[in-house]
C-alpha positions in Angstrom: 89.1 -85.7 14.0 87.2 -83.5 11.9 88.8 -84.2 8.3 87.0 -87.7 9.8 83.5 -86.4 10.1 82.1 -85.1 7.0 79.0 -85.0 8.8 79.6 -82.8 10.5 77.9 -84.7 13.5 80.8 -83.7 16.4 80.9 -80.4 17.1 85.0 -80.1 19.0 85.5 -76.6 20.9 88.4 -75.5 23.0 87.1 -76.5 26.3 89.1 -72.2 27.7 85.9 -70.9 24.8 84.0 -67.8 26.8 81.1 -69.3 28.2 81.2 -73.1 26.6 82.9 -74.0 30.6 79.3 -72.6 31.9 76.9 -73.7 29.5 78.0 -76.9 29.7 77.5 -77.0 32.9 81.5 -78.3 33.8 84.3 -76.8 36.5 87.1 -75.9 35.5 88.9 -78.3 37.0 86.7 -81.0 34.4 87.7 -79.1 31.6 90.9 -79.6 32.1 91.5 -82.9 33.3 89.2 -84.4 30.1 87.8 -84.4 26.9 83.2 -84.2 27.4 81.5 -85.6 24.9 77.9 -83.5 26.0 74.8 -84.9 23.7 72.0 -82.7 22.6 69.9 -84.6 25.2 72.0 -84.1 27.6 74.3 -87.5 28.1 77.4 -86.5 29.8 80.6 -88.6 29.3 84.1 -88.2 29.9 87.6 -89.3 29.2 87.8 -92.8 27.2 84.1 -93.6 28.1 84.1 -90.0 26.0 86.7 -90.8 23.5 84.5 -93.8 22.5 80.7 -91.5 22.0 83.1 -89.4 19.7 84.2 -92.7 17.1 80.6 -94.0 17.4 79.7 -91.0 15.7 82.4 -91.4 12.8 81.9 -93.0 9.3 84.3 -96.2 10.1 85.4 -96.2 13.5 82.2 -97.2 14.9 83.8 -101.0 15.7 86.3 -99.4 17.2 84.5 -97.8 19.7 82.5 -101.0 19.9 85.9 -102.6 21.7 85.2 -99.6 24.9 82.0 -102.1 25.6 84.4 -105.4 25.8 84.7 -106.2 29.9 88.3 -104.6 31.4 88.1 -102.8 28.3 87.0 -99.0 29.1 88.7 -99.2 32.9 91.8 -100.1 30.6 91.2 -97.4 28.1 90.8 -95.0 31.8 94.5 -95.8 32.0 95.6 -94.6 28.7 93.6 -92.4 28.1 95.1 -90.7 31.4 98.1 -91.1 30.3 98.1 -89.4 27.2 96.0 -86.6 28.6 99.4 -86.4 31.3 101.9 -86.1 28.7 99.0 -84.5 25.3 101.6 -81.6 26.2 104.6 -83.6 24.5 102.4 -84.9 21.6 101.6 -81.9 20.5 105.1 -81.2 20.0 105.6 -84.1 18.3 102.6 -83.4 15.2 103.3 -79.7 15.5 99.5 -79.4 16.5 98.6 -75.4 16.4 96.4 -75.0 20.1 92.7 -73.9 18.6 92.9 -70.7 21.0 96.1 -69.7 18.8 93.8 -69.4 16.4 92.5 -66.0 14.3 89.2 -65.2 15.7 89.5 -68.0 18.8 87.3 -66.6 21.5 89.1 -67.8 24.5 89.9 -67.6 28.1 93.2 -66.0 28.9 96.0 -69.2 30.1 95.1 -69.3 34.2 91.8 -67.0 33.6 
């Protein structure tokens, strides 16, 4: 996503970053369950709604975010999001993604902390 956000309008942080959950007012379970988008004014979005909100900030992707507003799209998007979220470990292996917290210098909680 960062590659599509040249203006740095969206700040991406791992939910395991020390102090982040407390600052965002999220429980560990909430943070582990879904991606969150939290606006400076305090509006909060979780799951597919958060993805839609993030896409609205990325040049060239606002049209995709508008699909979420179509009738019946939100429940379908949320179901698809839950399916992907349950299987994100598979996607990480397929795409050889390095978790943010595995990168040098990231101050994350240890597993299960």
